[in-house]
N, C-alpha and C positions, 0 to 999 in steps of 0.2 A: 153286412152287405145286402141290398136288397137283390134276387134274383133277378136277372135281365133275360127278358122276351127276344133281344136282340141275336143274332145269330155268333155263334162261337167262331172265330176265325183261326183254324189250325193250320198255321204257317210252315209246312214241314215241305214243300215241293216248290221250290225256287230252281233258279240256275245258279245263285249267289257261291261263291268258293267256300269248301268246307262245308256245305250243307249240310250232309250226313252226321255232322257233329253237333247241330244246333235244332229245338225244338219250340217254338216259340207260339203259344196260343193266348188268343186276345177276345176280351170280350168287353162287354159294355154295359151301361145302365140304360133302362127302357128309353131315357131322356136324349140319350146321345145317338146322334143318325150316323146310320153307314156310311154316309158319304165324307161327313167328317173323319171317321175311321181312315177312310180309302184315302182321303186327301193329306191327311199329317200321321197318321200309323201305318204306312205302307209295308208290304212285305220287304222291299228293298232296302228302307231306311231301316227297319228293325233288325233285319239280318244282317246288313251291313255295321251296325254299330256293335251288336254283339260280338260279331266277328273279329272285328278291330279290337275290340276290348279284351276279349278272350285269347287272341293271336299274343296282344303286348302282354299280357299278366301269363301266357305260356312260354316266352321268351324269357321274362325277367325271372320264373321257376327255374328254368335251366341255369341260372347263374346265382340261386341260392333262395327268393323270394319265398317266403312262406305266408300261404292264405290262411288267415286266422280262424276263420270256419271252416276249413278244410283240413286244417294241420295234420289231422289223422289219418287223411286219404295217401296211400301211396301216389307218387307222379306219375309213375305208369297206367295206374287204374284211373286217376284224374285225364290222361291224356287219351284214354282210349272210349271213354264214357259220351254218351251224347248228353249235352247240356241243356237241360230244360228250364224255361222261364216263362212265366204267366202274367199276363199286363190285363188290369182291368180298368178301364175310362170311365170316369163319372164327372158328377157335375158338381156345383159349389155346395147345394144343399147336403148330399149325402158325403160330399169330401169333407165338410164341417163334421157331419155325425161319425166319420170314421175318424177324424183328426182327435175328436173329443176322447174315443174308446181308446186309442191307441197311444194316443201322447197328453192325455187330458189339456188339450187345447183348443178353445172356441172359436176357431175359425179354419177355414179349409186350405189346406197346403198343397203346394204344387205335385210334390209325390211321396207317398208311404212304401216303405219297403220291407219286405218279410223275408227274411231268410227261412230257408227251409227247416235249419236246424235238423237235420237228420244224422241220427249217429253211423260211423263209418262202417261200421259190421252190415248194418241196411241198406246202404248206398251201395257197396259193394256186389250186393243181391240184385243189383237192379239195372236194368238195361239203360233206364235213363237218370241222369244225376241232376236232379232237382235243384235249381240254384235259389228257388223262391220266386215270390211273388211281387208286382207294383202295382201300387193304386195310384193312378194320376189323374188329377182334378183338372181337366182340359181348360176351364175359365181361368183358373190361377194362372196356368201355363202361359196361355193368351196376354194376359194383363201383365206379366210379369218381362215378359219378350218386347212388349211395348214400351214398359219402363227402362228396360234395359238397351232400348236402341238396336233389339236384335231381330233376326227373323223367327216368328214361330218354331221353324225346322230347327235352326241351328239351338235354340234353346230346348227343344224336345231332345233333340242328340246330344246335349251334354248332361240334362237330367238323367238320361238314360245311362250315360256313362257312369255317371256319380253314382247312380241307383246300384249299377251291376256292382261296383267297388264294395257298396256298404253291403251286399248280398256275400259277398266273398270275405266279410270280415273288416273290411278299411273303415276305421273310424275319424272322422278331421275334430270331432270333439272331445278327443282325449289328449289334446296338447297341441303344441306348434308345431312338434317334429312329424307327428301324424298329418297333419292340416298339410304342410308342406308336402310331405311325401303323395298324398291322394291327390291334391292338387297339380303336381308335377305329371303323373299319372293321367291326369285328366287331359291337361295339356298335349301332353305327346299323342296320344290315343286319339285327339281331337284333327291334332294336324295330320295325322295318316289319314283323317278321313278329309282331309282340304277344308278344315272347319277352322276359325279363329279362336286365339286364345280367351276364352270366357271372362278371366280374370282382368283384363283390360279395359 
């Protein structure tokens, strides 16, 4: 990944509910304008989506849901830890390069998810529980939103929810049951954000 000269936006100072439980850092490739970040990846949007997703998951954990990538973390420790998320916004050129490197696919994709994959023994010692990192190719997001007759904001929110679930270990590619579960989670979370079902 190329180093960015753009400012890193550490989004841990807003009035969002449960703010003290989340920490988001966003950076971007040199080709990404700061105004684009402010317009489509605002603190309010990112915190709202992350908060809604993790609140929903926490409710399900109380009734027995296990997070595949965090199964070794005690629920009490999970609940008390600040959750950290890194987001990197890039263009189609770098997006293609990163997709080739990560997945062997020679085209830019909308979002790449990199789980933190830290052992429980290390996470327990950290003040912030790192969920992982997203790499978002904004050009692909814009194109897909137009193709799917969605607003860019709706599509970004859906991709963020989808990506957070991947960082927790949910994987729709494992089978139909896993796909149905993940889509059900996404629909419910987006409804809490007053956003439509993305699969209709």
